[in-house]
N, CA, C and O atoms as CSV, one atom per row, in Angstrom:
chain,resi,resn,atom,element,x,y,z
A,1,MET,N,N,9.409,11.264,-5.942
A,1,MET,CA,C,8.826,11.291,-7.263
A,1,MET,C,C,7.329,11.570,-7.127
A,1,MET,O,O,6.653,10.969,-6.293
A,2,GLU,N,N,6.837,12.451,-7.921
A,2,GLU,CA,C,5.448,12.857,-7.871
A,2,GLU,C,C,4.547,11.757,-8.437
A,2,GLU,O,O,4.967,10.981,-9.295
A,3,LEU,N,N,3.313,11.699,-7.949
A,3,LEU,CA,C,2.377,10.661,-8.358
A,3,LEU,C,C,2.114,10.697,-9.860
A,3,LEU,O,O,2.009,9.648,-10.496
A,4,THR,N,N,2.008,11.882,-10.424
A,4,THR,CA,C,1.744,12.009,-11.860
A,4,THR,C,C,2.894,11.426,-12.680
A,4,THR,O,O,2.652,10.757,-13.684
A,5,SER,N,N,4.125,11.664,-12.274
A,5,SER,CA,C,5.253,11.150,-13.040
A,5,SER,C,C,5.342,9.627,-12.938
A,5,SER,O,O,5.780,8.968,-13.881
A,6,VAL,N,N,4.933,9.070,-11.805
A,6,VAL,CA,C,4.907,7.613,-11.678
A,6,VAL,C,C,3.919,7.019,-12.666
A,6,VAL,O,O,4.220,6.029,-13.334
A,7,PHE,N,N,2.738,7.620,-12.761
A,7,PHE,CA,C,1.743,7.114,-13.700
A,7,PHE,C,C,2.196,7.309,-15.142
A,7,PHE,O,O,1.901,6.481,-16.004
A,8,ARG,N,N,2.906,8.391,-15.403
A,8,ARG,CA,C,3.411,8.580,-16.773
A,8,ARG,C,C,4.461,7.539,-17.115
A,8,ARG,O,O,4.560,7.118,-18.268
A,9,TRP,N,N,5.250,7.115,-16.132
A,9,TRP,CA,C,6.224,6.056,-16.369
A,9,TRP,C,C,5.528,4.728,-16.594
A,9,TRP,O,O,6.136,3.814,-17.153
A,10,ILE,N,N,4.301,4.588,-16.187
A,10,ILE,CA,C,3.510,3.401,-16.493
A,10,ILE,C,C,2.890,3.547,-17.883
A,10,ILE,O,O,2.883,2.596,-18.664
A,11,VAL,N,N,2.377,4.723,-18.185
A,11,VAL,CA,C,1.617,4.937,-19.420
A,11,VAL,C,C,2.511,4.894,-20.660
A,11,VAL,O,O,2.209,4.165,-21.605
A,12,LEU,N,N,3.582,5.644,-20.675
A,12,LEU,CA,C,4.376,5.780,-21.901
A,12,LEU,C,C,4.991,4.455,-22.374
A,12,LEU,O,O,4.849,4.134,-23.554
A,13,PRO,N,N,5.661,3.672,-21.530
A,13,PRO,CA,C,6.180,2.391,-22.023
A,13,PRO,C,C,5.074,1.406,-22.399
A,13,PRO,O,O,5.240,0.601,-23.316
A,14,SER,N,N,3.958,1.471,-21.695
A,14,SER,CA,C,2.853,0.560,-22.013
A,14,SER,C,C,2.232,0.886,-23.365
A,14,SER,O,O,1.866,-0.018,-24.117
A,15,VAL,N,N,2.114,2.161,-23.672
A,15,VAL,CA,C,1.610,2.563,-24.989
A,15,VAL,C,C,2.577,2.104,-26.077
A,15,VAL,O,O,2.151,1.613,-27.122
A,16,LEU,N,N,3.859,2.260,-25.838
A,16,LEU,CA,C,4.869,1.794,-26.797
A,16,LEU,C,C,4.769,0.279,-26.991
A,16,LEU,O,O,4.869,-0.214,-28.114
A,17,LEU,N,N,4.576,-0.444,-25.910
A,17,LEU,CA,C,4.418,-1.895,-25.995
A,17,LEU,C,C,3.180,-2.273,-26.809
A,17,LEU,O,O,3.227,-3.199,-27.619
A,18,GLY,N,N,2.087,-1.567,-26.599
A,18,GLY,CA,C,0.870,-1.815,-27.376
A,18,GLY,C,C,1.071,-1.533,-28.859
A,18,GLY,O,O,0.613,-2.299,-29.707
A,19,PHE,N,N,1.757,-0.431,-29.174
A,19,PHE,CA,C,2.055,-0.115,-30.572
A,19,PHE,C,C,2.920,-1.195,-31.206
A,19,PHE,O,O,2.675,-1.608,-32.340
A,20,MET,N,N,3.929,-1.651,-30.476
A,20,MET,CA,C,4.816,-2.677,-31.024
A,20,MET,C,C,4.074,-4.000,-31.242
A,20,MET,O,O,4.306,-4.679,-32.242
A,21,LEU,N,N,3.194,-4.364,-30.327
A,21,LEU,CA,C,2.411,-5.590,-30.474
A,21,LEU,C,C,1.524,-5.524,-31.704
A,21,LEU,O,O,1.447,-6.487,-32.466
A,22,HIS,N,N,0.861,-4.407,-31.902
A,22,HIS,CA,C,-0.029,-4.291,-33.060
A,22,HIS,C,C,0.744,-4.134,-34.369
A,22,HIS,O,O,0.292,-4.617,-35.408
A,23,ALA,N,N,1.882,-3.477,-34.340
A,23,ALA,CA,C,2.701,-3.393,-35.547
A,23,ALA,C,C,3.211,-4.772,-35.939
A,23,ALA,O,O,3.214,-5.124,-37.118
A,24,TYR,N,N,3.638,-5.544,-34.965
A,24,TYR,CA,C,4.102,-6.905,-35.237
A,24,TYR,C,C,2.961,-7.762,-35.782
A,24,TYR,O,O,3.148,-8.523,-36.731
A,25,THR,N,N,1.785,-7.638,-35.179
A,25,THR,CA,C,0.639,-8.430,-35.612
A,25,THR,C,C,0.200,-8.053,-37.021
A,25,THR,O,O,-0.045,-8.925,-37.853
A,26,CYS,N,N,0.102,-6.752,-37.287
A,26,CYS,CA,C,-0.465,-6.305,-38.564
A,26,CYS,C,C,0.528,-6.345,-39.724
A,26,CYS,O,O,0.123,-6.565,-40.866
A,27,PHE,N,N,1.798,-6.139,-39.461
A,27,PHE,CA,C,2.742,-6.006,-40.569
A,27,PHE,C,C,3.703,-7.176,-40.720
A,27,PHE,O,O,4.150,-7.462,-41.830
A,28,PHE,N,N,4.029,-7.859,-39.624
A,28,PHE,CA,C,4.987,-8.954,-39.722
A,28,PHE,C,C,4.324,-10.324,-39.721
A,28,PHE,O,O,4.830,-11.255,-40.347
A,29,MET,N,N,3.206,-10.459,-39.033
A,29,MET,CA,C,2.523,-11.743,-38.989
A,29,MET,C,C,1.553,-11.928,-40.159
A,29,MET,O,O,1.140,-13.053,-40.443
A,30,ALA,N,N,1.191,-10.850,-40.832
A,30,ALA,CA,C,0.281,-10.938,-41.973
A,30,ALA,C,C,0.986,-11.612,-43.143
A,30,ALA,O,O,2.156,-11.341,-43.415
A,31,ASP,N,N,0.270,-12.487,-43.828
A,31,ASP,CA,C,0.859,-13.212,-44.956
A,31,ASP,C,C,1.216,-12.292,-46.119
A,31,ASP,O,O,2.239,-12.476,-46.778
A,32,SER,N,N,0.364,-11.301,-46.362
A,32,SER,CA,C,0.570,-10.458,-47.534
A,32,SER,C,C,1.425,-9.230,-47.245
A,32,SER,O,O,1.714,-8.459,-48.160
A,33,GLY,N,N,1.831,-9.032,-46.010
A,33,GLY,CA,C,2.594,-7.839,-45.669
A,33,GLY,C,C,1.676,-6.652,-45.494
A,33,GLY,O,O,0.504,-6.808,-45.149
A,34,ALA,N,N,2.206,-5.461,-45.731
A,34,ALA,CA,C,1.419,-4.241,-45.549
A,34,ALA,C,C,0.457,-4.052,-46.707
A,34,ALA,O,O,0.850,-4.101,-47.872
A,35,SER,N,N,-0.796,-3.840,-46.378
A,35,SER,CA,C,-1.824,-3.536,-47.375
A,35,SER,C,C,-2.771,-2.514,-46.762
A,35,SER,O,O,-2.607,-2.127,-45.605
A,36,GLY,N,N,-3.734,-2.087,-47.514
A,36,GLY,CA,C,-4.703,-1.132,-46.992
A,36,GLY,C,C,-5.475,-1.682,-45.801
A,36,GLY,O,O,-5.784,-0.954,-44.858
A,37,PHE,N,N,-5.783,-2.974,-45.855
A,37,PHE,CA,C,-6.516,-3.603,-44.758
A,37,PHE,C,C,-5.674,-3.644,-43.482
A,37,PHE,O,O,-6.162,-3.300,-42.405
A,38,THR,N,N,-4.420,-4.061,-43.597
A,38,THR,CA,C,-3.584,-4.169,-42.397
A,38,THR,C,C,-3.258,-2.797,-41.804
A,38,THR,O,O,-3.153,-2.657,-40.586
A,39,VAL,N,N,-3.099,-1.790,-42.660
A,39,VAL,CA,C,-2.872,-0.437,-42.161
A,39,VAL,C,C,-4.112,0.055,-41.425
A,39,VAL,O,O,-3.996,0.656,-40.357
A,40,GLY,N,N,-5.296,-0.191,-41.978
A,40,GLY,CA,C,-6.543,0.184,-41.306
A,40,GLY,C,C,-6.736,-0.555,-40.001
A,40,GLY,O,O,-7.174,0.028,-39.009
A,41,LEU,N,N,-6.409,-1.846,-39.996
A,41,LEU,CA,C,-6.512,-2.627,-38.764
A,41,LEU,C,C,-5.533,-2.112,-37.724
A,41,LEU,O,O,-5.870,-2.050,-36.542
A,42,PHE,N,N,-4.327,-1.742,-38.137
A,42,PHE,CA,C,-3.344,-1.183,-37.217
A,42,PHE,C,C,-3.838,0.134,-36.629
A,42,PHE,O,O,-3.726,0.356,-35.423
A,43,LEU,N,N,-4.380,1.006,-37.469
A,43,LEU,CA,C,-4.871,2.288,-36.978
A,43,LEU,C,C,-6.034,2.112,-36.013
A,43,LEU,O,O,-6.097,2.797,-34.993
A,44,LEU,N,N,-6.957,1.200,-36.321
A,44,LEU,CA,C,-8.089,0.939,-35.434
A,44,LEU,C,C,-7.630,0.283,-34.135
A,44,LEU,O,O,-8.172,0.567,-33.066
A,45,SER,N,N,-6.640,-0.586,-34.228
A,45,SER,CA,C,-6.142,-1.286,-33.042
A,45,SER,C,C,-5.383,-0.364,-32.101
A,45,SER,O,O,-5.408,-0.564,-30.887
A,46,THR,N,N,-4.716,0.635,-32.641
A,46,THR,CA,C,-3.933,1.533,-31.794
A,46,THR,C,C,-4.721,2.754,-31.326
A,46,THR,O,O,-4.197,3.566,-30.564
A,47,LEU,N,N,-5.951,2.894,-31.762
A,47,LEU,CA,C,-6.777,4.028,-31.351
A,47,LEU,C,C,-6.954,4.108,-29.831
A,47,LEU,O,O,-6.831,5.203,-29.283
A,48,PRO,N,N,-7.238,3.002,-29.115
A,48,PRO,CA,C,-7.336,3.113,-27.654
A,48,PRO,C,C,-6.019,3.514,-26.993
A,48,PRO,O,O,-6.022,4.226,-25.989
A,49,TYR,N,N,-4.897,3.062,-27.548
A,49,TYR,CA,C,-3.603,3.437,-26.982
A,49,TYR,C,C,-3.313,4.923,-27.217
A,49,TYR,O,O,-2.742,5.587,-26.352
A,50,LEU,N,N,-3.701,5.441,-28.374
A,50,LEU,CA,C,-3.540,6.875,-28.627
A,50,LEU,C,C,-4.391,7.687,-27.672
A,50,LEU,O,O,-3.946,8.716,-27.163
A,51,ALA,N,N,-5.619,7.233,-27.422
A,51,ALA,CA,C,-6.492,7.934,-26.474
A,51,ALA,C,C,-5.880,7.906,-25.078
A,51,ALA,O,O,-5.908,8.913,-24.370
A,52,CYS,N,N,-5.332,6.768,-24.680
A,52,CYS,CA,C,-4.672,6.681,-23.364
A,52,CYS,C,C,-3.464,7.594,-23.294
A,52,CYS,O,O,-3.205,8.203,-22.257
A,53,LEU,N,N,-2.731,7.692,-24.377
A,53,LEU,CA,C,-1.565,8.576,-24.403
A,53,LEU,C,C,-1.986,10.034,-24.268
A,53,LEU,O,O,-1.377,10.794,-23.513
A,54,LEU,N,N,-3.022,10.422,-24.997
A,54,LEU,CA,C,-3.493,11.807,-24.921
A,54,LEU,C,C,-4.042,12.144,-23.545
A,54,LEU,O,O,-3.793,13.231,-23.023
A,55,VAL,N,N,-4.784,11.222,-22.959
A,55,VAL,CA,C,-5.337,11.456,-21.624
A,55,VAL,C,C,-4.232,11.360,-20.578
A,55,VAL,O,O,-4.248,12.106,-19.599
A,56,GLY,N,N,-3.279,10.460,-20.766
A,56,GLY,CA,C,-2.255,10.200,-19.776
A,56,GLY,C,C,-1.220,11.288,-19.599
A,56,GLY,O,O,-0.582,11.355,-18.548
A,57,VAL,N,N,-1.032,12.142,-20.587
A,57,VAL,CA,C,-0.025,13.193,-20.455
A,57,VAL,C,C,-0.606,14.456,-19.824
A,57,VAL,O,O,0.094,15.453,-19.652
A,58,ARG,N,N,-1.863,14.405,-19.489
A,58,ARG,CA,C,-2.481,15.569,-18.843
A,58,ARG,C,C,-2.259,15.520,-17.348
A,58,ARG,O,O,-1.232,15.018,-16.890
A,59,LYS,N,N,-3.167,16.012,-16.612
A,59,LYS,CA,C,-3.007,16.115,-15.155
A,59,LYS,C,C,-3.087,14.759,-14.478
A,59,LYS,O,O,-3.165,13.730,-15.149
A,60,THR,N,N,-3.069,14.754,-13.170
A,60,THR,CA,C,-3.030,13.524,-12.387
A,60,THR,C,C,-4.218,12.628,-12.670
A,60,THR,O,O,-4.059,11.410,-12.755
A,61,ARG,N,N,-5.395,13.191,-12.818
A,61,ARG,CA,C,-6.585,12.386,-13.080
A,61,ARG,C,C,-6.436,11.610,-14.381
A,61,ARG,O,O,-6.739,10.418,-14.425
A,62,GLY,N,N,-5.976,12.264,-15.434
A,62,GLY,CA,C,-5.804,11.599,-16.721
A,62,GLY,C,C,-4.739,10.527,-16.681
A,62,GLY,O,O,-4.894,9.464,-17.282
A,63,ALA,N,N,-3.648,10.806,-15.968
A,63,ALA,CA,C,-2.580,9.812,-15.859
A,63,ALA,C,C,-3.063,8.579,-15.109
A,63,ALA,O,O,-2.724,7.455,-15.478
A,64,LEU,N,N,-3.851,8.781,-14.062
A,64,LEU,CA,C,-4.400,7.647,-13.319
A,64,LEU,C,C,-5.408,6.883,-14.157
A,64,LEU,O,O,-5.430,5.653,-14.127
A,65,MET,N,N,-6.240,7.592,-14.904
A,65,MET,CA,C,-7.223,6.920,-15.767
A,65,MET,C,C,-6.521,6.080,-16.826
A,65,MET,O,O,-6.916,4.941,-17.076
A,66,ALA,N,N,-5.492,6.628,-17.444
A,66,ALA,CA,C,-4.761,5.878,-18.464
A,66,ALA,C,C,-4.010,4.704,-17.847
A,66,ALA,O,O,-3.927,3.633,-18.448
A,67,ALA,N,N,-3.461,4.902,-16.645
A,67,ALA,CA,C,-2.740,3.815,-15.981
A,67,ALA,C,C,-3.673,2.682,-15.577
A,67,ALA,O,O,-3.232,1.540,-15.440
A,68,CYS,N,N,-4.945,2.976,-15.385
A,68,CYS,CA,C,-5.916,1.916,-15.091
A,68,CYS,C,C,-6.394,1.221,-16.367
A,68,CYS,O,O,-6.717,0.034,-16.335
A,69,ALA,N,N,-6.441,1.938,-17.476
A,69,ALA,CA,C,-6.961,1.369,-18.717
A,69,ALA,C,C,-5.928,0.545,-19.476
A,69,ALA,O,O,-6.274,-0.487,-20.051
A,70,ILE,N,N,-4.685,0.969,-19.491
A,70,ILE,CA,C,-3.674,0.326,-20.329
A,70,ILE,C,C,-3.390,-1.124,-19.947
A,70,ILE,O,O,-3.284,-1.959,-20.845
A,71,PRO,N,N,-3.262,-1.470,-18.675
A,71,PRO,CA,C,-3.045,-2.897,-18.374
A,71,PRO,C,C,-4.188,-3.789,-18.853
A,71,PRO,O,O,-3.961,-4.913,-19.301
A,72,LEU,N,N,-5.413,-3.281,-18.756
A,72,LEU,CA,C,-6.553,-4.052,-19.256
A,72,LEU,C,C,-6.471,-4.235,-20.768
A,72,LEU,O,O,-6.762,-5.312,-21.288
A,73,LEU,N,N,-6.072,-3.170,-21.469
A,73,LEU,CA,C,-5.913,-3.254,-22.919
A,73,LEU,C,C,-4.823,-4.253,-23.303
A,73,LEU,O,O,-5.005,-5.068,-24.207
A,74,LEU,N,N,-3.691,-4.181,-22.608
A,74,LEU,CA,C,-2.589,-5.083,-22.928
A,74,LEU,C,C,-2.940,-6.537,-22.638
A,74,LEU,O,O,-2.601,-7.425,-23.420
A,75,ILE,N,N,-3.608,-6.783,-21.536
A,75,ILE,CA,C,-4.020,-8.157,-21.221
A,75,ILE,C,C,-4.938,-8.694,-22.299
A,75,ILE,O,O,-4.772,-9.827,-22.751
A,76,PHE,N,N,-5.908,-7.891,-22.715
A,76,PHE,CA,C,-6.833,-8.346,-23.752
A,76,PHE,C,C,-6.125,-8.542,-25.090
A,76,PHE,O,O,-6.389,-9.518,-25.792
A,77,ASP,N,N,-5.230,-7.626,-25.449
A,77,ASP,CA,C,-4.524,-7.747,-26.728
A,77,ASP,C,C,-3.569,-8.935,-26.745
A,77,ASP,O,O,-3.460,-9.626,-27.758
A,78,ILE,N,N,-2.887,-9.175,-25.651
A,78,ILE,CA,C,-1.976,-10.323,-25.590
A,78,ILE,C,C,-2.758,-11.629,-25.632
A,78,ILE,O,O,-2.320,-12.593,-26.258
A,79,SER,N,N,-3.908,-11.668,-24.973
A,79,SER,CA,C,-4.727,-12.891,-25.040
A,79,SER,C,C,-5.302,-13.091,-26.441
A,79,SER,O,O,-5.431,-14.231,-26.886
A,80,ALA,N,N,-5.648,-12.019,-27.143
A,80,ALA,CA,C,-6.125,-12.145,-28.519
A,80,ALA,C,C,-5.004,-12.626,-29.435
A,80,ALA,O,O,-5.232,-13.472,-30.300
A,81,PHE,N,N,-3.793,-12.093,-29.253
A,81,PHE,CA,C,-2.650,-12.535,-30.040
A,81,PHE,C,C,-2.371,-14.016,-29.796
A,81,PHE,O,O,-2.118,-14.774,-30.733
A,82,THR,N,N,-2.419,-14.417,-28.528
A,82,THR,CA,C,-2.191,-15.818,-28.182
A,82,THR,C,C,-3.245,-16.710,-28.801
A,82,THR,O,O,-2.931,-17.785,-29.313
A,83,GLU,N,N,-4.484,-16.276,-28.760
A,83,GLU,CA,C,-5.574,-17.074,-29.341
A,83,GLU,C,C,-5.431,-17.191,-30.849
A,83,GLU,O,O,-5.745,-18.235,-31.420
A,84,ALA,N,N,-4.965,-16.143,-31.499
A,84,ALA,CA,C,-4.885,-16.163,-32.957
A,84,ALA,C,C,-3.640,-16.866,-33.483
A,84,ALA,O,O,-3.711,-17.564,-34.494
A,85,PHE,N,N,-2.492,-16.693,-32.810
A,85,PHE,CA,C,-1.248,-17.182,-33.383
A,85,PHE,C,C,-0.554,-18.284,-32.587
A,85,PHE,O,O,0.019,-19.198,-33.180
A,86,VAL,N,N,-0.593,-18.218,-31.280
A,86,VAL,CA,C,0.171,-19.162,-30.473
A,86,VAL,C,C,-0.561,-20.476,-30.295
A,86,VAL,O,O,-0.019,-21.536,-30.606
A,87,SER,N,N,-1.783,-20.419,-29.799
A,87,SER,CA,C,-2.549,-21.650,-29.566
A,87,SER,C,C,-3.999,-21.473,-30.000
A,87,SER,O,O,-4.887,-21.350,-29.156
A,88,PRO,N,N,-4.247,-21.460,-31.305
A,88,PRO,CA,C,-5.634,-21.332,-31.761
A,88,PRO,C,C,-6.445,-22.581,-31.401
A,88,PRO,O,O,-5.982,-23.710,-31.559
A,89,THR,N,N,-7.649,-22.349,-30.922
A,89,THR,CA,C,-8.484,-23.472,-30.503
A,89,THR,C,C,-9.413,-23.935,-31.614
A,89,THR,O,O,-9.824,-25.096,-31.625
A,90,THR,N,N,-9.751,-23.056,-32.545
A,90,THR,CA,C,-10.620,-23.414,-33.667
A,90,THR,C,C,-10.026,-22.861,-34.952
A,90,THR,O,O,-9.029,-22.138,-34.939
A,91,SER,N,N,-10.657,-23.216,-36.050
A,91,SER,CA,C,-10.173,-22.715,-37.335
A,91,SER,C,C,-10.499,-21.240,-37.533
A,91,SER,O,O,-9.912,-20.591,-38.400
A,92,THR,N,N,-11.404,-20.713,-36.761
A,92,THR,CA,C,-11.786,-19.301,-36.881
A,92,THR,C,C,-11.207,-18.452,-35.757
A,92,THR,O,O,-11.695,-17.352,-35.499
A,93,SER,N,N,-10.189,-18.942,-35.097
A,93,SER,CA,C,-9.593,-18.201,-33.979
A,93,SER,C,C,-8.955,-16.882,-34.416
A,93,SER,O,O,-8.859,-15.951,-33.617
A,94,SER,N,N,-8.525,-16.795,-35.654
A,94,SER,CA,C,-7.888,-15.554,-36.103
A,94,SER,C,C,-8.890,-14.409,-36.253
A,94,SER,O,O,-8.491,-13.250,-36.362
A,95,LEU,N,N,-10.171,-14.721,-36.261
A,95,LEU,CA,C,-11.175,-13.661,-36.358
A,95,LEU,C,C,-11.219,-12.788,-35.111
A,95,LEU,O,O,-11.782,-11.694,-35.132
A,96,VAL,N,N,-10.621,-13.275,-34.025
A,96,VAL,CA,C,-10.567,-12.464,-32.803
A,96,VAL,C,C,-9.787,-11.174,-33.053
A,96,VAL,O,O,-10.025,-10.177,-32.372
A,97,LEU,N,N,-8.869,-11.171,-34.008
A,97,LEU,CA,C,-8.105,-9.973,-34.321
A,97,LEU,C,C,-8.968,-8.889,-34.962
A,97,LEU,O,O,-8.618,-7.710,-34.913
A,98,LEU,N,N,-10.086,-9.277,-35.559
A,98,LEU,CA,C,-11.001,-8.298,-36.146
A,98,LEU,C,C,-11.956,-7.725,-35.106
A,98,LEU,O,O,-12.385,-6.577,-35.222
A,99,VAL,N,N,-12.286,-8.510,-34.101
A,99,VAL,CA,C,-13.234,-8.085,-33.077
A,99,VAL,C,C,-12.531,-7.344,-31.937
A,99,VAL,O,O,-13.124,-6.474,-31.298
A,100,ALA,N,N,-11.285,-7.687,-31.689
A,100,ALA,CA,C,-10.541,-7.132,-30.549
A,100,ALA,C,C,-10.454,-5.604,-30.548
A,100,ALA,O,O,-10.596,-5.016,-29.476
A,101,PRO,N,N,-10.228,-4.914,-31.687
A,101,PRO,CA,C,-10.142,-3.447,-31.615
A,101,PRO,C,C,-11.433,-2.786,-31.139
A,101,PRO,O,O,-11.393,-1.770,-30.444
A,102,VAL,N,N,-12.564,-3.353,-31.507
A,102,VAL,CA,C,-13.841,-2.776,-31.076
A,102,VAL,C,C,-14.050,-3.029,-29.584
A,102,VAL,O,O,-14.510,-2.145,-28.861
A,103,ILE,N,N,-13.717,-4.225,-29.126
A,103,ILE,CA,C,-13.843,-4.535,-27.698
A,103,ILE,C,C,-12.852,-3.705,-26.896
A,103,ILE,O,O,-13.140,-3.323,-25.762
A,104,ASN,N,N,-11.693,-3.422,-27.471
A,104,ASN,CA,C,-10.700,-2.594,-26.779
A,104,ASN,C,C,-11.223,-1.193,-26.479
A,104,ASN,O,O,-10.871,-0.601,-25.459
A,105,LEU,N,N,-12.057,-0.667,-27.359
A,105,LEU,CA,C,-12.644,0.648,-27.099
A,105,LEU,C,C,-13.532,0.600,-25.863
A,105,LEU,O,O,-13.526,1.534,-25.061
A,106,VAL,N,N,-14.290,-0.471,-25.702
A,106,VAL,CA,C,-15.137,-0.638,-24.520
A,106,VAL,C,C,-14.274,-0.837,-23.280
A,106,VAL,O,O,-14.550,-0.263,-22.227
A,107,VAL,N,N,-13.227,-1.652,-23.408
A,107,VAL,CA,C,-12.308,-1.893,-22.286
A,107,VAL,C,C,-11.631,-0.593,-21.867
A,107,VAL,O,O,-11.439,-0.352,-20.675
A,108,MET,N,N,-11.272,0.240,-22.827
A,108,MET,CA,C,-10.637,1.523,-22.521
A,108,MET,C,C,-11.583,2.412,-21.726
A,108,MET,O,O,-11.175,3.023,-20.738
A,109,VAL,N,N,-12.823,2.489,-22.139
A,109,VAL,CA,C,-13.797,3.313,-21.421
A,109,VAL,C,C,-13.989,2.789,-20.000
A,109,VAL,O,O,-14.076,3.576,-19.057
A,110,LEU,N,N,-14.056,1.470,-19.839
A,110,LEU,CA,C,-14.190,0.899,-18.493
A,110,LEU,C,C,-12.968,1.223,-17.632
A,110,LEU,O,O,-13.106,1.540,-16.451
A,111,GLY,N,N,-11.785,1.144,-18.216
A,111,GLY,CA,C,-10.574,1.510,-17.483
A,111,GLY,C,C,-10.565,2.976,-17.089
A,111,GLY,O,O,-10.130,3.323,-15.991
A,112,PHE,N,N,-11.045,3.844,-17.984
A,112,PHE,CA,C,-11.134,5.265,-17.664
A,112,PHE,C,C,-12.114,5.500,-16.518
A,112,PHE,O,O,-11.852,6.312,-15.631
A,113,LEU,N,N,-13.240,4.790,-16.536
A,113,LEU,CA,C,-14.216,4.929,-15.453
A,113,LEU,C,C,-13.639,4.459,-14.125
A,113,LEU,O,O,-13.834,5.109,-13.098
A,114,ILE,N,N,-12.937,3.342,-14.139
A,114,ILE,CA,C,-12.305,2.840,-12.917
A,114,ILE,C,C,-11.280,3.848,-12.406
A,114,ILE,O,O,-11.240,4.139,-11.211
A,115,GLY,N,N,-10.462,4.377,-13.293
A,115,GLY,CA,C,-9.471,5.378,-12.896
A,115,GLY,C,C,-10.104,6.645,-12.364
A,115,GLY,O,O,-9.607,7.231,-11.402
A,116,GLY,N,N,-11.192,7.077,-12.977
A,116,GLY,CA,C,-11.905,8.261,-12.488
A,116,GLY,C,C,-12.492,8.040,-11.109
A,116,GLY,O,O,-12.444,8.931,-10.261
A,117,LEU,N,N,-13.050,6.849,-10.878
A,117,LEU,CA,C,-13.602,6.537,-9.557
A,117,LEU,C,C,-12.505,6.460,-8.496
A,117,LEU,O,O,-12.685,6.940,-7.377
A,118,VAL,N,N,-11.377,5.860,-8.845
A,118,VAL,CA,C,-10.253,5.788,-7.904
A,118,VAL,C,C,-9.748,7.191,-7.579
A,118,VAL,O,O,-9.459,7.493,-6.421
A,119,PHE,N,N,-9.642,8.035,-8.579
A,119,PHE,CA,C,-9.175,9.401,-8.354
A,119,PHE,C,C,-10.146,10.170,-7.466
A,119,PHE,O,O,-9.727,10.879,-6.550
A,120,ALA,N,N,-11.448,10.031,-7.737
A,120,ALA,CA,C,-12.442,10.728,-6.914
A,120,ALA,C,C,-12.397,10.238,-5.470
A,120,ALA,O,O,-12.532,11.034,-4.541
A,121,THR,N,N,-12.210,8.945,-5.279
A,121,THR,CA,C,-12.111,8.392,-3.926
A,121,THR,C,C,-10.861,8.902,-3.218
A,121,THR,O,O,-10.915,9.265,-2.043
A,122,MET,N,N,-9.738,8.930,-3.929
A,122,MET,CA,C,-8.497,9.435,-3.335
A,122,MET,C,C,-8.633,10.910,-2.964
A,122,MET,O,O,-8.168,11.328,-1.903
A,123,ARG,N,N,-9.259,11.690,-3.821
A,123,ARG,CA,C,-9.431,13.115,-3.547
A,123,ARG,C,C,-10.363,13.325,-2.354
A,123,ARG,O,O,-10.115,14.194,-1.517
A,124,ARG,N,N,-11.434,12.533,-2.274
A,124,ARG,CA,C,-12.371,12.645,-1.164
A,124,ARG,C,C,-11.686,12.284,0.153
A,124,ARG,O,O,-11.881,12.960,1.163
A,125,ASN,N,N,-10.884,11.215,0.141
A,125,ASN,CA,C,-10.173,10.818,1.355
A,125,ASN,C,C,-9.133,11.865,1.759
A,125,ASN,O,O,-8.938,12.115,2.949
A,126,ALA,N,N,-8.470,12.472,0.789
A,126,ALA,CA,C,-7.481,13.504,1.096
A,126,ALA,C,C,-8.144,14.748,1.682
A,126,ALA,O,O,-7.580,15.390,2.568
A,127,SER,N,N,-9.324,15.089,1.201
A,127,SER,CA,C,-10.008,16.260,1.749
A,127,SER,C,C,-10.536,15.984,3.156
A,127,SER,O,O,-10.610,16.900,3.976
A,128,LYS,N,N,-10.904,14.737,3.446
A,128,LYS,CA,C,-11.340,14.394,4.803
A,128,LYS,C,C,-10.173,14.448,5.776
A,128,LYS,O,O,-10.351,14.847,6.927
A,129,GLU,N,N,-8.981,14.054,5.335
A,129,GLU,CA,C,-7.813,14.094,6.202
A,129,GLU,C,C,-7.385,15.510,6.537
A,129,GLU,O,O,-6.831,15.745,7.611
A,130,ARG,N,N,-7.623,16.442,5.657
A,130,ARG,CA,C,-7.244,17.834,5.894
A,130,ARG,C,C,-8.121,18.486,6.955
A,130,ARG,O,O,-7.695,19.423,7.629
A,131,ARG,N,N,-9.328,17.998,7.100
A,131,ARG,CA,C,-10.268,18.609,8.047
A,131,ARG,C,C,-9.964,18.282,9.430
A,131,ARG,O,O,-10.668,18.724,10.338
């Protein structure tokens, strides 16, 4: 199995998992159901996953970058969900759901940078081995 296809097998189910988590949070856990606010929150929350999907279906570098970013996004989103719904520590714990999409954009960029550095290191090591 080629390296790119392995990373795509990581990216595609993880993006689906992120979409399902945010759909559940925004549409099923909300008291009022679907509204303009929850639809906007869903779109903002899934923006990093869409970016990972677009980058991940490209060449090996993009697939590696997305494969490095998505686990970080999922860990942060699951911890935000846990803080808001499972075990809130304060009365304002649900506000983490409003801040999390913005922080996810930063986490996504950091994951992309880590993936880019790993790819550059792998390419440099492969070129040294050929010599």
